[in-house]
Structure formats: structure tokens, C-alpha cells
N, CA, C, O and CB atoms as a CASP TS submission, in Angstrom:
PFRMAT TS
TARGET T0000
AUTHOR 0000-0000-0000
METHOD Language model
MODEL 1
PARENT N/A
ATOM      1  N   UNK     1     -38.789 -10.142  50.749  1.00  0.00           N
ATOM      2  CA  UNK     1     -39.735 -10.292  49.653  1.00  0.00           C
ATOM      3  C   UNK     1     -39.538 -11.671  49.022  1.00  0.00           C
ATOM      4  O   UNK     1     -38.436 -12.016  48.594  1.00  0.00           O
ATOM      5  CB  UNK     1     -39.554  -9.157  48.594  1.00  0.00           C
ATOM      6  N   UNK     2     -40.590 -12.434  48.972  1.00  0.00           N
ATOM      7  CA  UNK     2     -40.522 -13.799  48.452  1.00  0.00           C
ATOM      8  C   UNK     2     -41.049 -13.820  47.016  1.00  0.00           C
ATOM      9  O   UNK     2     -42.259 -13.782  46.792  1.00  0.00           O
ATOM     10  CB  UNK     2     -41.336 -14.780  49.353  1.00  0.00           C
ATOM     11  N   UNK     3     -40.149 -13.877  46.063  1.00  0.00           N
ATOM     12  CA  UNK     3     -40.542 -13.865  44.648  1.00  0.00           C
ATOM     13  C   UNK     3     -41.226 -15.154  44.224  1.00  0.00           C
ATOM     14  O   UNK     3     -42.068 -15.142  43.326  1.00  0.00           O
ATOM     15  CB  UNK     3     -39.328 -13.629  43.773  1.00  0.00           C
ATOM     16  N   UNK     4     -40.879 -16.250  44.853  1.00  0.00           N
ATOM     17  CA  UNK     4     -41.462 -17.534  44.478  1.00  0.00           C
ATOM     18  C   UNK     4     -42.918 -17.681  44.925  1.00  0.00           C
ATOM     19  O   UNK     4     -43.621 -18.575  44.454  1.00  0.00           O
ATOM     20  CB  UNK     4     -40.639 -18.655  45.062  1.00  0.00           C
ATOM     21  N   UNK     5     -43.369 -16.822  45.818  1.00  0.00           N
ATOM     22  CA  UNK     5     -44.747 -16.911  46.309  1.00  0.00           C
ATOM     23  C   UNK     5     -45.759 -16.595  45.201  1.00  0.00           C
ATOM     24  O   UNK     5     -46.889 -17.080  45.242  1.00  0.00           O
ATOM     25  CB  UNK     5     -44.949 -15.953  47.494  1.00  0.00           C
ATOM     26  N   UNK     6     -45.365 -15.793  44.222  1.00  0.00           N
ATOM     27  CA  UNK     6     -46.279 -15.383  43.150  1.00  0.00           C
ATOM     28  C   UNK     6     -46.209 -16.264  41.912  1.00  0.00           C
ATOM     29  O   UNK     6     -46.950 -16.043  40.954  1.00  0.00           O
ATOM     30  CB  UNK     6     -45.991 -13.971  42.758  1.00  0.00           C
ATOM     31  N   UNK     7     -45.331 -17.255  41.919  1.00  0.00           N
ATOM     32  CA  UNK     7     -45.197 -18.149  40.770  1.00  0.00           C
ATOM     33  C   UNK     7     -46.190 -19.300  40.932  1.00  0.00           C
ATOM     34  O   UNK     7     -46.173 -19.989  41.952  1.00  0.00           O
ATOM     35  CB  UNK     7     -43.729 -18.687  40.636  1.00  0.00           C
ATOM     36  N   UNK     8     -47.054 -19.514  39.937  1.00  0.00           N
ATOM     37  CA  UNK     8     -48.041 -20.597  40.061  1.00  0.00           C
ATOM     38  C   UNK     8     -47.375 -21.969  39.980  1.00  0.00           C
ATOM     39  O   UNK     8     -46.292 -22.123  39.414  1.00  0.00           O
ATOM     40  CB  UNK     8     -49.113 -20.473  38.966  1.00  0.00           C
ATOM     41  N   UNK     9     -48.040 -22.941  40.551  1.00  0.00           N
ATOM     42  CA  UNK     9     -47.518 -24.306  40.487  1.00  0.00           C
ATOM     43  C   UNK     9     -47.701 -24.854  39.069  1.00  0.00           C
ATOM     44  O   UNK     9     -48.482 -24.327  38.276  1.00  0.00           O
ATOM     45  CB  UNK     9     -48.232 -25.223  41.530  1.00  0.00           C
ATOM     46  N   UNK    10     -46.977 -25.902  38.778  1.00  0.00           N
ATOM     47  CA  UNK    10     -47.082 -26.509  37.445  1.00  0.00           C
ATOM     48  C   UNK    10     -48.492 -27.027  37.185  1.00  0.00           C
ATOM     49  O   UNK    10     -48.980 -26.958  36.057  1.00  0.00           O
ATOM     50  CB  UNK    10     -46.069 -27.654  37.296  1.00  0.00           C
ATOM     51  N   UNK    11     -49.142 -27.540  38.213  1.00  0.00           N
ATOM     52  CA  UNK    11     -50.523 -28.016  38.060  1.00  0.00           C
ATOM     53  C   UNK    11     -51.463 -26.880  37.666  1.00  0.00           C
ATOM     54  O   UNK    11     -52.353 -27.064  36.836  1.00  0.00           O
ATOM     55  CB  UNK    11     -51.010 -28.668  39.363  1.00  0.00           C
ATOM     56  N   UNK    12     -51.263 -25.703  38.263  1.00  0.00           N
ATOM     57  CA  UNK    12     -52.086 -24.541  37.909  1.00  0.00           C
ATOM     58  C   UNK    12     -51.844 -24.113  36.463  1.00  0.00           C
ATOM     59  O   UNK    12     -52.785 -23.794  35.736  1.00  0.00           O
ATOM     60  CB  UNK    12     -51.793 -23.370  38.859  1.00  0.00           C
ATOM     61  N   UNK    13     -50.584 -24.109  36.055  1.00  0.00           N
ATOM     62  CA  UNK    13     -50.242 -23.739  34.675  1.00  0.00           C
ATOM     63  C   UNK    13     -50.849 -24.729  33.695  1.00  0.00           C
ATOM     64  O   UNK    13     -51.442 -24.338  32.690  1.00  0.00           O
ATOM     65  CB  UNK    13     -48.711 -23.677  34.487  1.00  0.00           C
ATOM     66  N   UNK    14     -50.699 -26.005  33.991  1.00  0.00           N
ATOM     67  CA  UNK    14     -51.223 -27.047  33.114  1.00  0.00           C
ATOM     68  C   UNK    14     -52.749 -26.971  33.009  1.00  0.00           C
ATOM     69  O   UNK    14     -53.303 -27.103  31.917  1.00  0.00           O
ATOM     70  CB  UNK    14     -50.799 -28.429  33.623  1.00  0.00           C
ATOM     71  N   UNK    15     -53.420 -26.760  34.126  1.00  0.00           N
ATOM     72  CA  UNK    15     -54.884 -26.663  34.136  1.00  0.00           C
ATOM     73  C   UNK    15     -55.345 -25.431  33.347  1.00  0.00           C
ATOM     74  O   UNK    15     -56.319 -25.495  32.598  1.00  0.00           O
ATOM     75  CB  UNK    15     -55.414 -26.599  35.593  1.00  0.00           C
ATOM     76  N   UNK    16     -54.643 -24.322  33.522  1.00  0.00           N
ATOM     77  CA  UNK    16     -54.991 -23.095  32.813  1.00  0.00           C
ATOM     78  C   UNK    16     -54.821 -23.271  31.304  1.00  0.00           C
ATOM     79  O   UNK    16     -55.691 -22.870  30.531  1.00  0.00           O
ATOM     80  CB  UNK    16     -54.129 -21.928  33.312  1.00  0.00           C
ATOM     81  N   UNK    17     -53.715 -23.864  30.887  1.00  0.00           N
ATOM     82  CA  UNK    17     -53.491 -24.103  29.460  1.00  0.00           C
ATOM     83  C   UNK    17     -54.523 -25.071  28.891  1.00  0.00           C
ATOM     84  O   UNK    17     -55.012 -24.886  27.777  1.00  0.00           O
ATOM     85  CB  UNK    17     -52.080 -24.647  29.226  1.00  0.00           C
ATOM     86  N   UNK    18     -54.845 -26.093  29.656  1.00  0.00           N
ATOM     87  CA  UNK    18     -55.846 -27.067  29.222  1.00  0.00           C
ATOM     88  C   UNK    18     -57.199 -26.390  29.024  1.00  0.00           C
ATOM     89  O   UNK    18     -57.881 -26.642  28.030  1.00  0.00           O
ATOM     90  CB  UNK    18     -55.968 -28.213  30.246  1.00  0.00           C
ATOM     91  N   UNK    19     -57.587 -25.534  29.965  1.00  0.00           N
ATOM     92  CA  UNK    19     -58.857 -24.803  29.842  1.00  0.00           C
ATOM     93  C   UNK    19     -58.855 -23.892  28.617  1.00  0.00           C
ATOM     94  O   UNK    19     -59.829 -23.848  27.866  1.00  0.00           O
ATOM     95  CB  UNK    19     -59.123 -23.973  31.110  1.00  0.00           C
ATOM     96  N   UNK    20     -57.757 -23.169  28.423  1.00  0.00           N
ATOM     97  CA  UNK    20     -57.668 -22.239  27.286  1.00  0.00           C
ATOM     98  C   UNK    20     -57.753 -22.991  25.958  1.00  0.00           C
ATOM     99  O   UNK    20     -58.492 -22.581  25.063  1.00  0.00           O
ATOM    100  CB  UNK    20     -56.352 -21.430  27.351  1.00  0.00           C
ATOM    101  N   UNK    21     -57.008 -24.077  25.824  1.00  0.00           N
ATOM    102  CA  UNK    21     -57.003 -24.812  24.561  1.00  0.00           C
ATOM    103  C   UNK    21     -58.308 -25.557  24.329  1.00  0.00           C
ATOM    104  O   UNK    21     -58.733 -25.704  23.183  1.00  0.00           O
ATOM    105  CB  UNK    21     -55.846 -25.787  24.530  1.00  0.00           C
ATOM    106  N   UNK    22     -58.950 -26.028  25.386  1.00  0.00           N
ATOM    107  CA  UNK    22     -60.259 -26.661  25.213  1.00  0.00           C
ATOM    108  C   UNK    22     -61.274 -25.656  24.694  1.00  0.00           C
ATOM    109  O   UNK    22     -62.078 -25.981  23.821  1.00  0.00           O
ATOM    110  CB  UNK    22     -60.747 -27.271  26.534  1.00  0.00           C
ATOM    111  N   UNK    23     -61.243 -24.439  25.224  1.00  0.00           N
ATOM    112  CA  UNK    23     -62.144 -23.384  24.757  1.00  0.00           C
ATOM    113  C   UNK    23     -61.850 -23.040  23.303  1.00  0.00           C
ATOM    114  O   UNK    23     -62.769 -22.883  22.499  1.00  0.00           O
ATOM    115  CB  UNK    23     -62.015 -22.128  25.640  1.00  0.00           C
ATOM    116  N   UNK    24     -60.571 -22.923  22.968  1.00  0.00           N
ATOM    117  CA  UNK    24     -60.183 -22.611  21.597  1.00  0.00           C
ATOM    118  C   UNK    24     -60.601 -23.715  20.638  1.00  0.00           C
ATOM    119  O   UNK    24     -61.134 -23.433  19.565  1.00  0.00           O
ATOM    120  CB  UNK    24     -58.679 -22.386  21.511  1.00  0.00           C
ATOM    121  N   UNK    25     -60.367 -24.960  21.007  1.00  0.00           N
ATOM    122  CA  UNK    25     -60.747 -26.084  20.150  1.00  0.00           C
ATOM    123  C   UNK    25     -62.254 -26.153  19.961  1.00  0.00           C
ATOM    124  O   UNK    25     -62.729 -26.452  18.865  1.00  0.00           O
ATOM    125  CB  UNK    25     -60.237 -27.396  20.737  1.00  0.00           C
ATOM    126  N   UNK    26     -63.010 -25.879  21.018  1.00  0.00           N
ATOM    127  CA  UNK    26     -64.469 -25.904  20.923  1.00  0.00           C
ATOM    128  C   UNK    26     -64.958 -24.793  19.997  1.00  0.00           C
ATOM    129  O   UNK    26     -65.856 -25.014  19.184  1.00  0.00           O
ATOM    130  CB  UNK    26     -65.110 -25.759  22.321  1.00  0.00           C
ATOM    131  N   UNK    27     -64.376 -23.605  20.116  1.00  0.00           N
ATOM    132  CA  UNK    27     -64.769 -22.487  19.256  1.00  0.00           C
ATOM    133  C   UNK    27     -64.451 -22.801  17.798  1.00  0.00           C
ATOM    134  O   UNK    27     -65.254 -22.509  16.912  1.00  0.00           O
ATOM    135  CB  UNK    27     -64.058 -21.187  19.691  1.00  0.00           C
ATOM    136  N   UNK    28     -63.300 -23.386  17.544  1.00  0.00           N
ATOM    137  CA  UNK    28     -62.908 -23.754  16.186  1.00  0.00           C
ATOM    138  C   UNK    28     -63.858 -24.808  15.621  1.00  0.00           C
ATOM    139  O   UNK    28     -64.286 -24.718  14.470  1.00  0.00           O
ATOM    140  CB  UNK    28     -61.458 -24.274  16.165  1.00  0.00           C
ATOM    141  N   UNK    29     -64.178 -25.797  16.434  1.00  0.00           N
ATOM    142  CA  UNK    29     -65.088 -26.856  16.004  1.00  0.00           C
ATOM    143  C   UNK    29     -66.479 -26.292  15.710  1.00  0.00           C
ATOM    144  O   UNK    29     -67.102 -26.657  14.713  1.00  0.00           O
ATOM    145  CB  UNK    29     -65.176 -27.955  17.076  1.00  0.00           C
ATOM    146  N   UNK    30     -66.963 -25.406  16.577  1.00  0.00           N
ATOM    147  CA  UNK    30     -68.274 -24.782  16.353  1.00  0.00           C
ATOM    148  C   UNK    30     -68.273 -23.948  15.080  1.00  0.00           C
ATOM    149  O   UNK    30     -69.258 -23.938  14.341  1.00  0.00           O
ATOM    150  CB  UNK    30     -68.665 -23.905  17.553  1.00  0.00           C
ATOM    151  N   UNK    31     -67.172 -23.250  14.821  1.00  0.00           N
ATOM    152  CA  UNK    31     -67.065 -22.443  13.605  1.00  0.00           C
ATOM    153  C   UNK    31     -67.096 -23.306  12.360  1.00  0.00           C
ATOM    154  O   UNK    31     -67.761 -22.966  11.381  1.00  0.00           O
ATOM    155  CB  UNK    31     -65.789 -21.618  13.628  1.00  0.00           C
ATOM    156  N   UNK    32     -66.379 -24.422  12.391  1.00  0.00           N
ATOM    157  CA  UNK    32     -66.393 -25.333  11.242  1.00  0.00           C
ATOM    158  C   UNK    32     -67.778 -25.915  11.014  1.00  0.00           C
ATOM    159  O   UNK    32     -68.225 -26.025   9.872  1.00  0.00           O
ATOM    160  CB  UNK    32     -65.383 -26.460  11.443  1.00  0.00           C
ATOM    161  N   UNK    33     -68.461 -26.289  12.092  1.00  0.00           N
ATOM    162  CA  UNK    33     -69.803 -26.858  11.972  1.00  0.00           C
ATOM    163  C   UNK    33     -70.768 -25.827  11.400  1.00  0.00           C
ATOM    164  O   UNK    33     -71.613 -26.161  10.569  1.00  0.00           O
ATOM    165  CB  UNK    33     -70.305 -27.358  13.339  1.00  0.00           C
ATOM    166  N   UNK    34     -70.648 -24.583  11.836  1.00  0.00           N
ATOM    167  CA  UNK    34     -71.510 -23.514  11.333  1.00  0.00           C
ATOM    168  C   UNK    34     -71.266 -23.288   9.842  1.00  0.00           C
ATOM    169  O   UNK    34     -72.211 -23.107   9.074  1.00  0.00           O
ATOM    170  CB  UNK    34     -71.269 -22.209  12.119  1.00  0.00           C
ATOM    171  N   UNK    35     -70.005 -23.297   9.439  1.00  0.00           N
ATOM    172  CA  UNK    35     -69.666 -23.125   8.025  1.00  0.00           C
ATOM    173  C   UNK    35     -70.208 -24.284   7.204  1.00  0.00           C
ATOM    174  O   UNK    35     -70.748 -24.080   6.117  1.00  0.00           O
ATOM    175  CB  UNK    35     -68.143 -23.009   7.841  1.00  0.00           C
ATOM    176  N   UNK    36     -70.067 -25.488   7.715  1.00  0.00           N
ATOM    177  CA  UNK    36     -70.568 -26.679   7.029  1.00  0.00           C
ATOM    178  C   UNK    36     -72.086 -26.611   6.870  1.00  0.00           C
ATOM    179  O   UNK    36     -72.619 -26.902   5.799  1.00  0.00           O
ATOM    180  CB  UNK    36     -70.169 -27.953   7.798  1.00  0.00           C
ATOM    181  N   UNK    37     -72.781 -26.223   7.951  1.00  0.00           N
ATOM    182  CA  UNK    37     -74.239 -26.110   7.898  1.00  0.00           C
ATOM    183  C   UNK    37     -74.674 -25.040   6.899  1.00  0.00           C
ATOM    184  O   UNK    37     -75.628 -25.241   6.147  1.00  0.00           O
ATOM    185  CB  UNK    37     -74.800 -25.789   9.288  1.00  0.00           C
ATOM    186  N   UNK    38     -73.978 -23.908   6.889  1.00  0.00           N
ATOM    187  CA  UNK    38     -74.313 -22.831   5.951  1.00  0.00           C
ATOM    188  C   UNK    38     -74.089 -23.277   4.514  1.00  0.00           C
ATOM    189  O   UNK    38     -74.905 -22.984   3.641  1.00  0.00           O
ATOM    190  CB  UNK    38     -73.479 -21.574   6.249  1.00  0.00           C
ATOM    191  N   UNK    39     -72.992 -23.982   4.261  1.00  0.00           N
ATOM    192  CA  UNK    39     -72.697 -24.453   2.912  1.00  0.00           C
ATOM    193  C   UNK    39     -73.758 -25.440   2.448  1.00  0.00           C
ATOM    194  O   UNK    39     -74.199 -25.387   1.299  1.00  0.00           O
ATOM    195  CB  UNK    39     -71.308 -25.101   2.856  1.00  0.00           C
ATOM    196  N   UNK    40     -74.171 -26.344   3.338  1.00  0.00           N
ATOM    197  CA  UNK    40     -75.220 -27.298   2.978  1.00  0.00           C
ATOM    198  C   UNK    40     -76.523 -26.582   2.665  1.00  0.00           C
ATOM    199  O   UNK    40     -77.226 -26.967   1.731  1.00  0.00           O
ATOM    200  CB  UNK    40     -75.436 -28.309   4.105  1.00  0.00           C
ATOM    201  N   UNK    41     -76.859 -25.549   3.428  1.00  0.00           N
ATOM    202  CA  UNK    41     -78.069 -24.777   3.158  1.00  0.00           C
ATOM    203  C   UNK    41     -77.991 -24.072   1.816  1.00  0.00           C
ATOM    204  O   UNK    41     -78.973 -24.026   1.074  1.00  0.00           O
ATOM    205  CB  UNK    41     -78.305 -23.762   4.262  1.00  0.00           C
ATOM    206  N   UNK    42     -76.818 -23.519   1.501  1.00  0.00           N
ATOM    207  CA  UNK    42     -76.622 -22.831   0.223  1.00  0.00           C
ATOM    208  C   UNK    42     -76.757 -23.801  -0.948  1.00  0.00           C
ATOM    209  O   UNK    42     -77.459 -23.514  -1.918  1.00  0.00           O
ATOM    210  CB  UNK    42     -75.245 -22.149   0.187  1.00  0.00           C
ATOM    211  N   UNK    43     -76.090 -24.943  -0.859  1.00  0.00           N
ATOM    212  CA  UNK    43     -76.153 -25.899  -1.970  1.00  0.00           C
ATOM    213  C   UNK    43     -77.552 -26.480  -2.112  1.00  0.00           C
ATOM    214  O   UNK    43     -77.984 -26.795  -3.221  1.00  0.00           O
ATOM    215  CB  UNK    43     -75.136 -27.028  -1.766  1.00  0.00           C
ATOM    216  N   UNK    44     -78.260 -26.625  -1.002  1.00  0.00           N
ATOM    217  CA  UNK    44     -79.637 -27.119  -1.059  1.00  0.00           C
ATOM    218  C   UNK    44     -80.532 -26.104  -1.781  1.00  0.00           C
ATOM    219  O   UNK    44     -81.371 -26.488  -2.596  1.00  0.00           O
ATOM    220  CB  UNK    44     -80.176 -27.399   0.371  1.00  0.00           C
ATOM    221  N   UNK    45     -80.355 -24.805  -1.482  1.00  0.00           N
ATOM    222  CA  UNK    45     -81.159 -23.769  -2.150  1.00  0.00           C
ATOM    223  C   UNK    45     -80.841 -23.710  -3.641  1.00  0.00           C
ATOM    224  O   UNK    45     -81.746 -23.569  -4.464  1.00  0.00           O
ATOM    225  CB  UNK    45     -80.910 -22.389  -1.505  1.00  0.00           C
ATOM    226  N   UNK    46     -79.562 -23.817  -3.992  1.00  0.00           N
ATOM    227  CA  UNK    46     -79.176 -23.800  -5.408  1.00  0.00           C
ATOM    228  C   UNK    46     -79.773 -25.007  -6.118  1.00  0.00           C
ATOM    229  O   UNK    46     -80.283 -24.881  -7.231  1.00  0.00           O
ATOM    230  CB  UNK    46     -77.631 -23.790  -5.564  1.00  0.00           C
ATOM    231  N   UNK    47     -79.715 -26.157  -5.493  1.00  0.00           N
ATOM    232  CA  UNK    47     -80.255 -27.376  -6.078  1.00  0.00           C
ATOM    233  C   UNK    47     -81.766 -27.250  -6.270  1.00  0.00           C
ATOM    234  O   UNK    47     -82.289 -27.634  -7.316  1.00  0.00           O
ATOM    235  CB  UNK    47     -79.923 -28.591  -5.194  1.00  0.00           C
ATOM    236  N   UNK    48     -82.469 -26.718  -5.275  1.00  0.00           N
ATOM    237  CA  UNK    48     -83.921 -26.552  -5.367  1.00  0.00           C
ATOM    238  C   UNK    48     -84.278 -25.571  -6.475  1.00  0.00           C
ATOM    239  O   UNK    48     -85.210 -25.814  -7.242  1.00  0.00           O
ATOM    240  CB  UNK    48     -84.497 -26.069  -4.023  1.00  0.00           C
ATOM    241  N   UNK    49     -83.545 -24.466  -6.566  1.00  0.00           N
ATOM    242  CA  UNK    49     -83.799 -23.464  -7.605  1.00  0.00           C
ATOM    243  C   UNK    49     -83.526 -24.041  -8.982  1.00  0.00           C
ATOM    244  O   UNK    49     -84.299 -23.815  -9.912  1.00  0.00           O
ATOM    245  CB  UNK    49     -82.937 -22.213  -7.376  1.00  0.00           C
ATOM    246  N   UNK    50     -82.447 -24.776  -9.122  1.00  0.00           N
ATOM    247  CA  UNK    50     -82.098 -25.389 -10.404  1.00  0.00           C
ATOM    248  C   UNK    50     -83.156 -26.404 -10.821  1.00  0.00           C
ATOM    249  O   UNK    50     -83.555 -26.451 -11.984  1.00  0.00           O
ATOM    250  CB  UNK    50     -80.718 -26.062 -10.324  1.00  0.00           C
ATOM    251  N   UNK    51     -83.599 -27.201  -9.887  1.00  0.00           N
ATOM    252  CA  UNK    51     -84.626 -28.206 -10.181  1.00  0.00           C
ATOM    253  C   UNK    51     -85.930 -27.529 -10.586  1.00  0.00           C
ATOM    254  O   UNK    51     -86.590 -27.968 -11.528  1.00  0.00           O
ATOM    255  CB  UNK    51     -84.858 -29.124  -8.961  1.00  0.00           C
ATOM    256  N   UNK    52     -86.304 -26.467  -9.883  1.00  0.00           N
ATOM    257  CA  UNK    52     -87.543 -25.750 -10.208  1.00  0.00           C
ATOM    258  C   UNK    52     -87.433 -25.081 -11.576  1.00  0.00           C
ATOM    259  O   UNK    52     -88.409 -25.047 -12.326  1.00  0.00           O
ATOM    260  CB  UNK    52     -87.861 -24.695  -9.125  1.00  0.00           C
ATOM    261  N   UNK    53     -86.268 -24.556 -11.906  1.00  0.00           N
ATOM    262  CA  UNK    53     -86.067 -23.896 -13.197  1.00  0.00           C
ATOM    263  C   UNK    53     -86.127 -24.912 -14.333  1.00  0.00           C
ATOM    264  O   UNK    53     -86.690 -24.629 -15.390  1.00  0.00           O
ATOM    265  CB  UNK    53     -84.719 -23.151 -13.221  1.00  0.00           C
ATOM    266  N   UNK    54     -85.558 -26.077 -14.123  1.00  0.00           N
ATOM    267  CA  UNK    54     -85.559 -27.104 -15.162  1.00  0.00           C
ATOM    268  C   UNK    54     -86.950 -27.684 -15.382  1.00  0.00           C
ATOM    269  O   UNK    54     -87.231 -28.225 -16.451  1.00  0.00           O
ATOM    270  CB  UNK    54     -84.587 -28.216 -14.800  1.00  0.00           C
ATOM    271  N   UNK    55     -87.818 -27.580 -14.390  1.00  0.00           N
ATOM    272  CA  UNK    55     -89.171 -28.135 -14.515  1.00  0.00           C
ATOM    273  C   UNK    55     -90.026 -27.311 -15.473  1.00  0.00           C
ATOM    274  O   UNK    55     -91.001 -27.825 -16.022  1.00  0.00           O
ATOM    275  CB  UNK    55     -89.846 -28.202 -13.142  1.00  0.00           C
ATOM    276  N   UNK    56     -89.677 -26.044 -15.682  1.00  0.00           N
ATOM    277  CA  UNK    56     -90.482 -25.195 -16.562  1.00  0.00           C
ATOM    278  C   UNK    56     -90.085 -25.394 -17.967  1.00  0.00           C
ATOM    279  O   UNK    56     -90.649 -24.766 -18.863  1.00  0.00           O
ATOM    280  CB  UNK    56     -90.357 -23.742 -16.198  1.00  0.00           C
TER
END
């Protein structure tokens, strides 16, 4: 029984980790962008409502 046959090469490990962390970083970046966009939409609505209220 050859135990070393089932151990991945360092290149495989490195590529797998790189893929996993790239996916994680992209998801984190997308989440931050979504939060930023939502916050801008919220502040824009508050600003519009405040401006409309002050006009009366």
C-alpha cells in the first residue's frame, strides 16, 4: 500500500488554496460593494425626503 500516492503535490495544494482565497476575496469585495451601494441609496432617499420636506 503506497500512502504517498494519495498525497497531493505542493503545486496542487497551492493552486487549490489560491482558488479558495480568490473566491473568498471576491465574495467579500462584492459584499462590501453591495453594502456601499445600499448605503448610498439610503442616504440619497433621506436627502431627497429632507429636501422635499424643507420645501414646504
